[in-house]
PLY file of the C-alpha trace (Angstrom):
ply
format ascii 1.0
element vertex 394
property float x
property float y
property float z
element edge 393
property int vertex1
property int vertex2
end_header
55.59 73.88 -12.39
58.40 76.24 -11.32
59.62 73.56 -8.92
59.76 71.02 -11.71
61.63 73.47 -13.95
64.15 74.14 -11.21
64.58 70.38 -10.68
65.27 69.97 -14.35
67.83 72.75 -14.26
69.48 71.20 -11.24
69.76 67.91 -13.03
71.38 69.68 -16.02
73.99 71.27 -13.75
72.49 74.74 -13.65
72.21 74.91 -9.90
71.62 78.20 -8.10
70.02 79.34 -4.89
66.56 79.26 -6.36
67.10 75.65 -7.56
68.12 74.54 -4.07
65.02 76.06 -2.61
62.83 74.24 -5.20
64.50 70.92 -4.47
63.83 71.30 -0.78
60.22 72.15 -1.47
59.82 69.12 -3.76
61.38 66.85 -1.16
58.94 68.08 1.47
55.95 67.36 -0.82
57.19 63.82 -1.54
57.56 63.12 2.16
54.03 64.37 2.83
52.64 62.15 0.10
54.49 59.11 1.47
53.20 59.79 4.98
49.64 60.14 3.70
49.83 56.86 1.77
51.27 55.07 4.78
48.46 56.30 7.03
45.87 55.25 4.47
47.29 51.71 4.35
47.22 51.46 8.14
43.59 52.66 8.24
42.51 50.12 5.58
44.23 47.30 7.42
42.51 48.08 10.72
38.97 48.01 9.17
37.10 44.58 9.00
36.59 43.22 5.52
32.98 43.43 4.36
31.26 40.02 4.22
29.14 39.65 1.06
25.47 39.02 1.81
24.09 35.83 0.33
20.32 35.37 -0.04
19.33 31.97 1.34
16.14 30.08 0.60
14.65 28.32 3.59
14.10 24.69 2.79
12.99 21.84 5.04
16.05 19.68 5.80
15.88 16.08 4.76
16.22 13.42 7.43
18.83 11.50 5.52
20.77 14.57 4.33
24.34 15.03 5.57
25.42 18.65 6.20
28.19 19.82 3.84
31.28 20.94 5.79
32.16 24.63 5.31
35.81 25.02 4.18
37.96 27.24 6.30
39.60 30.10 4.42
42.91 31.35 5.85
42.93 35.05 6.71
45.90 37.15 5.63
47.89 38.73 8.50
47.19 42.36 9.21
48.92 44.87 11.45
46.12 44.51 14.03
45.98 40.68 13.70
49.56 39.46 13.17
48.87 35.91 14.44
46.38 34.96 11.62
43.56 34.41 14.19
40.15 34.24 12.38
37.41 36.70 13.23
35.17 35.05 15.93
31.87 36.63 14.76
31.42 34.59 11.48
32.44 31.41 13.31
29.82 31.90 16.05
27.12 32.61 13.47
28.04 29.47 11.53
27.97 27.33 14.70
24.53 28.70 15.66
23.19 27.82 12.20
24.58 24.28 12.49
22.98 23.84 15.92
19.59 24.95 14.60
19.87 22.49 11.72
20.74 19.66 14.11
17.72 20.48 16.31
15.38 20.37 13.30
16.87 17.05 12.19
16.37 15.50 15.65
12.76 16.69 15.74
12.06 15.09 12.37
13.72 11.84 13.47
11.76 11.71 16.75
8.42 12.38 15.03
6.80 9.00 14.10
5.80 8.48 10.51
2.03 7.96 10.29
1.28 5.16 7.85
-2.36 4.03 7.71
-2.44 0.34 6.87
-5.56 -1.90 6.75
-6.32 -4.41 9.50
-5.18 -7.23 7.25
-2.02 -6.53 5.23
-2.59 -6.33 1.49
-0.58 -8.12 -1.14
2.97 -7.00 -1.81
2.02 -5.62 -5.22
-0.81 -3.35 -4.08
-0.57 0.40 -4.04
-0.83 0.76 -0.26
2.08 -1.66 0.26
4.26 0.30 -2.18
3.42 3.58 -0.44
4.19 2.07 2.96
7.57 0.82 1.70
8.43 4.21 0.19
7.67 6.05 3.44
9.85 3.71 5.50
13.28 4.97 6.66
16.28 4.08 4.48
17.53 1.46 6.94
14.43 -0.70 6.38
15.22 -0.98 2.67
18.74 -2.29 3.12
19.80 -5.76 2.14
19.84 -7.00 5.74
16.29 -5.82 6.32
15.09 -7.40 3.10
16.55 -10.73 4.20
14.81 -10.46 7.56
11.48 -9.79 5.82
11.62 -13.09 3.94
8.90 -15.59 5.02
10.03 -18.03 7.70
8.99 -21.62 8.22
6.33 -20.65 10.79
4.76 -18.12 8.45
4.73 -20.71 5.67
2.96 -23.18 7.96
0.36 -20.55 8.86
-0.16 -19.84 5.18
-0.65 -23.55 4.48
-3.19 -23.80 7.30
-5.05 -20.76 6.00
-5.11 -22.26 2.51
-6.40 -25.57 3.88
-9.18 -23.82 5.83
-10.13 -21.80 2.78
-10.25 -24.97 0.69
-12.52 -26.68 3.25
-14.86 -23.69 3.29
-14.99 -23.60 -0.50
-15.83 -27.31 -0.58
-18.59 -26.81 1.99
-19.97 -23.94 -0.08
-20.00 -26.09 -3.20
-21.75 -28.94 -1.36
-24.31 -26.53 0.08
-25.06 -25.11 -3.36
-25.39 -28.60 -4.80
-27.83 -29.61 -2.03
-29.88 -26.46 -2.53
-30.00 -27.10 -6.25
-31.10 -30.69 -5.63
-33.78 -29.58 -3.19
-35.02 -27.05 -5.71
-35.23 -29.71 -8.39
-37.10 -32.03 -6.00
-39.51 -29.24 -5.10
-40.14 -28.54 -8.78
-40.67 -32.24 -9.42
-43.26 -32.42 -6.65
-44.78 -29.01 -7.39
-48.37 -28.60 -8.47
-48.73 -28.67 -12.23
-51.67 -27.14 -14.02
-52.96 -29.86 -16.34
-54.48 -27.37 -18.75
-51.60 -24.90 -19.18
-48.61 -26.96 -18.01
-47.49 -24.18 -15.62
-46.32 -24.69 -12.05
-48.66 -23.07 -9.53
-47.62 -21.61 -6.16
-49.64 -21.34 -2.97
-51.44 -18.09 -3.73
-52.29 -19.16 -7.26
-53.73 -22.43 -5.94
-55.99 -20.63 -3.43
-57.44 -18.48 -6.23
-57.58 -21.06 -9.01
-61.21 -22.08 -9.69
-60.23 -25.70 -10.33
-57.82 -26.29 -7.40
-58.80 -23.80 -4.69
-61.25 -26.09 -2.84
-58.83 -28.95 -2.19
-55.82 -26.71 -1.48
-57.74 -24.58 1.01
-58.41 -27.76 2.96
-54.73 -28.68 2.73
-53.71 -25.24 4.03
-56.25 -25.39 6.88
-54.90 -28.81 7.93
-51.35 -27.40 8.07
-52.38 -24.55 10.34
-54.45 -27.00 12.38
-51.37 -29.17 12.99
-49.29 -26.11 13.96
-52.01 -24.56 16.14
-54.77 -26.31 18.08
-56.51 -28.27 15.34
-59.24 -27.35 12.85
-62.67 -28.83 12.16
-61.94 -31.87 14.32
-59.76 -33.38 11.56
-56.40 -33.15 13.39
-56.09 -35.82 16.04
-52.91 -34.60 17.75
-52.28 -30.85 17.22
-48.83 -29.63 18.28
-49.67 -26.17 19.69
-46.55 -24.83 18.02
-48.04 -21.45 17.11
-50.52 -19.06 18.66
-52.31 -16.16 16.91
-51.83 -12.83 18.72
-52.29 -9.08 18.20
-49.50 -6.80 17.06
-49.33 -5.04 20.43
-48.80 -8.39 22.17
-45.32 -8.66 20.62
-42.66 -7.45 23.14
-41.11 -4.12 22.20
-37.57 -5.50 22.32
-38.50 -8.25 19.84
-40.39 -6.24 17.24
-37.27 -5.83 15.14
-36.96 -9.63 14.94
-40.42 -10.24 13.47
-40.00 -12.44 10.40
-42.30 -13.59 7.62
-43.96 -16.88 6.78
-43.76 -18.73 3.48
-45.74 -21.61 1.96
-44.63 -24.64 -0.03
-47.10 -26.86 -1.89
-46.33 -30.31 -3.24
-48.11 -33.43 -4.40
-47.12 -36.54 -2.41
-48.80 -39.59 -3.94
-47.36 -41.86 -1.23
-49.41 -39.95 1.38
-52.67 -41.82 0.94
-54.63 -39.87 3.52
-53.57 -36.44 2.23
-51.58 -36.37 -1.03
-51.83 -32.58 -1.38
-49.39 -31.26 1.24
-48.97 -27.62 2.27
-46.07 -26.69 4.52
-45.83 -23.39 6.38
-42.24 -22.35 7.22
-40.71 -19.39 9.05
-38.28 -17.02 7.36
-35.08 -17.96 9.17
-32.96 -15.30 7.46
-34.69 -12.56 9.48
-34.23 -14.19 12.90
-31.40 -12.98 15.14
-30.87 -15.99 17.39
-28.12 -15.37 20.01
-27.30 -19.04 20.69
-25.74 -21.91 18.75
-27.63 -23.14 15.68
-25.30 -25.71 14.07
-26.60 -29.28 14.29
-23.98 -32.06 14.67
-24.33 -34.73 12.00
-22.52 -37.94 11.16
-19.60 -37.72 8.78
-19.72 -39.20 5.31
-17.12 -41.79 6.32
-19.43 -43.13 9.06
-22.32 -43.47 6.62
-20.09 -45.30 4.10
-18.86 -47.73 6.77
-22.43 -48.43 7.84
-23.71 -49.08 4.31
-20.62 -51.13 3.40
-21.08 -53.26 6.49
-24.72 -53.93 5.57
-24.09 -54.89 1.95
-21.01 -56.97 2.88
-22.76 -59.05 5.54
-24.71 -62.03 4.21
-28.34 -61.98 5.34
-28.04 -58.56 6.99
-31.10 -56.34 7.27
-31.19 -52.55 7.40
-33.96 -50.43 8.93
-34.53 -46.66 9.17
-37.13 -44.74 11.16
-38.83 -41.39 10.70
-40.10 -39.46 13.72
-43.36 -37.75 12.86
-43.51 -33.99 13.57
-40.05 -34.22 15.12
-39.27 -30.52 14.69
-42.75 -29.44 15.79
-42.60 -30.99 19.25
-39.38 -29.40 20.57
-39.81 -26.48 23.00
-37.90 -23.31 22.14
-35.66 -21.49 24.60
-37.37 -18.24 23.62
-40.46 -17.53 21.46
-40.18 -16.26 17.92
-42.62 -13.96 16.13
-43.80 -13.74 12.55
-46.63 -12.18 10.59
-48.98 -13.45 7.88
-51.26 -11.66 5.47
-54.91 -12.26 6.10
-55.39 -13.00 2.40
-53.00 -15.99 2.67
-55.08 -17.72 5.35
-57.95 -20.10 4.46
-61.44 -19.03 5.48
-61.83 -22.02 7.80
-58.85 -20.90 9.94
-60.03 -17.27 9.96
-63.46 -18.24 11.27
-62.37 -20.88 13.78
-59.67 -18.72 15.41
-61.59 -15.42 14.98
-58.68 -13.74 13.28
-60.67 -10.71 12.08
-60.40 -9.33 15.61
-56.61 -9.77 15.59
-55.75 -8.28 12.19
-54.02 -4.88 12.17
-54.61 -1.89 9.90
-52.21 -3.21 7.24
-53.97 -6.56 7.00
-51.43 -8.69 8.93
-52.00 -11.29 11.62
-49.13 -11.95 14.05
-48.08 -15.39 15.28
-46.09 -16.42 18.35
-43.98 -19.56 17.87
-43.24 -21.46 21.09
-42.01 -24.78 19.65
-39.72 -25.78 16.86
-41.01 -25.48 13.31
-39.56 -25.65 9.85
-37.44 -22.64 8.93
-36.17 -21.73 12.40
-32.35 -21.91 12.52
-32.27 -23.30 16.08
-34.98 -25.94 15.60
-32.63 -28.68 14.36
-30.13 -28.34 17.19
-32.82 -28.22 19.90
-34.55 -31.29 18.48
-31.24 -33.17 18.28
-30.34 -32.34 21.88
-33.78 -33.41 23.11
-33.57 -36.70 21.20
-30.09 -37.43 22.59
-31.29 -36.68 26.11
-34.22 -39.06 25.82
-32.19 -41.85 24.21
-29.60 -41.65 27.00
-32.27 -41.75 29.67
-32.24 -45.04 31.58
0 1
1 2
2 3
3 4
4 5
5 6
6 7
7 8
8 9
9 10
10 11
11 12
12 13
13 14
14 15
15 16
16 17
17 18
18 19
19 20
20 21
21 22
22 23
23 24
24 25
25 26
26 27
27 28
28 29
29 30
30 31
31 32
32 33
33 34
34 35
35 36
36 37
37 38
38 39
39 40
40 41
41 42
42 43
43 44
44 45
45 46
46 47
47 48
48 49
49 50
50 51
51 52
52 53
53 54
54 55
55 56
56 57
57 58
58 59
59 60
60 61
61 62
62 63
63 64
64 65
65 66
66 67
67 68
68 69
69 70
70 71
71 72
72 73
73 74
74 75
75 76
76 77
77 78
78 79
79 80
80 81
81 82
82 83
83 84
84 85
85 86
86 87
87 88
88 89
89 90
90 91
91 92
92 93
93 94
94 95
95 96
96 97
97 98
98 99
99 100
100 101
101 102
102 103
103 104
104 105
105 106
106 107
107 108
108 109
109 110
110 111
111 112
112 113
113 114
114 115
115 116
116 117
117 118
118 119
119 120
120 121
121 122
122 123
123 124
124 125
125 126
126 127
127 128
128 129
129 130
130 131
131 132
132 133
133 134
134 135
135 136
136 137
137 138
138 139
139 140
140 141
141 142
142 143
143 144
144 145
145 146
146 147
147 148
148 149
149 150
150 151
151 152
152 153
153 154
154 155
155 156
156 157
157 158
158 159
159 160
160 161
161 162
162 163
163 164
164 165
165 166
166 167
167 168
168 169
169 170
170 171
171 172
172 173
173 174
174 175
175 176
176 177
177 178
178 179
179 180
180 181
181 182
182 183
183 184
184 185
185 186
186 187
187 188
188 189
189 190
190 191
191 192
192 193
193 194
194 195
195 196
196 197
197 198
198 199
199 200
200 201
201 202
202 203
203 204
204 205
205 206
206 207
207 208
208 209
209 210
210 211
211 212
212 213
213 214
214 215
215 216
216 217
217 218
218 219
219 220
220 221
221 222
222 223
223 224
224 225
225 226
226 227
227 228
228 229
229 230
230 231
231 232
232 233
233 234
234 235
235 236
236 237
237 238
238 239
239 240
240 241
241 242
242 243
243 244
244 245
245 246
246 247
247 248
248 249
249 250
250 251
251 252
252 253
253 254
254 255
255 256
256 257
257 258
258 259
259 260
260 261
261 262
262 263
263 264
264 265
265 266
266 267
267 268
268 269
269 270
270 271
271 272
272 273
273 274
274 275
275 276
276 277
277 278
278 279
279 280
280 281
281 282
282 283
283 284
284 285
285 286
286 287
287 288
288 289
289 290
290 291
291 292
292 293
293 294
294 295
295 296
296 297
297 298
298 299
299 300
300 301
301 302
302 303
303 304
304 305
305 306
306 307
307 308
308 309
309 310
310 311
311 312
312 313
313 314
314 315
315 316
316 317
317 318
318 319
319 320
320 321
321 322
322 323
323 324
324 325
325 326
326 327
327 328
328 329
329 330
330 331
331 332
332 333
333 334
334 335
335 336
336 337
337 338
338 339
339 340
340 341
341 342
342 343
343 344
344 345
345 346
346 347
347 348
348 349
349 350
350 351
351 352
352 353
353 354
354 355
355 356
356 357
357 358
358 359
359 360
360 361
361 362
362 363
363 364
364 365
365 366
366 367
367 368
368 369
369 370
370 371
371 372
372 373
373 374
374 375
375 376
376 377
377 378
378 379
379 380
380 381
381 382
382 383
383 384
384 385
385 386
386 387
387 388
388 389
389 390
390 391
391 392
392 393
């Protein structure tokens, strides 16, 4: 305070020895303060500026994302860095981060996208097709790709062929259903009708009916006699198509292929000798035949040409032939096996073939089929091939 008072006095013109001494002292203090401030500025300039810490959230990089360039901020010149050269440590850290990001992006690009599609591609509007399109890379959804995915002429031809094949199959299915319906109606028309009740009777009902069982048991015995080795001396030419065996006589590798037997009864007035006809057929839906079963037949056009030629020719005559027991006389390439309930067999067959010794604990009798019979899927083709072979024989 004394120094300040002396300075004030000096400024007012009241200068003495004491005032000179105070001015010198004040000048020394000012110089010290200036030196201290200058040193502090130099020390601040030499220290590195503190980089603010930014919390980052790790997030999986997208494949199609483009890294945002980091702007370069000019650094003010300092006494220790007069040439404006940036600090190398932040630059190296930034480059390392960019390299790590590029490595992750390459790994994601190299990794194949797993898209589970069905064996046959679904329609374009189904959910799986939409998911598959969404998971595709961006390049596959561009305009050029969409043009390439348009159906070509070859694909259109394949589609037309597929549609034609499907139409043929659908027509065949309709024809097959119509034939089955017609056969069912014919079977109902020729079925056995109970005169008292007006009901249609099946095989088992006929064997137990007090009014019809006698005549239909004879009809059933005659059917088994034709298939086997005769019965009661009534069958002149038995076919030896079937043979009654025990259950253990069936080969082990064929026991899964054992099928059933079914009966069809009809009244055939045109059959004078035996109007009541019983037919025993094998269940073809349970047979696993490894070979071909389709029988070649004449086309409808051939039949129309034949009939048109007959009706258009004056005085022409037309004749057809029926081969008796045609299916029953064709040898099979391998035997087939089926089983029958003992209760479904007539007593005459049980006694003549001694079937009580062959029945198993569940009441079934097993049959080995060695020749073609109705119901076997391969019987028609084998009979057709045998007929063609004999007709071509010189």
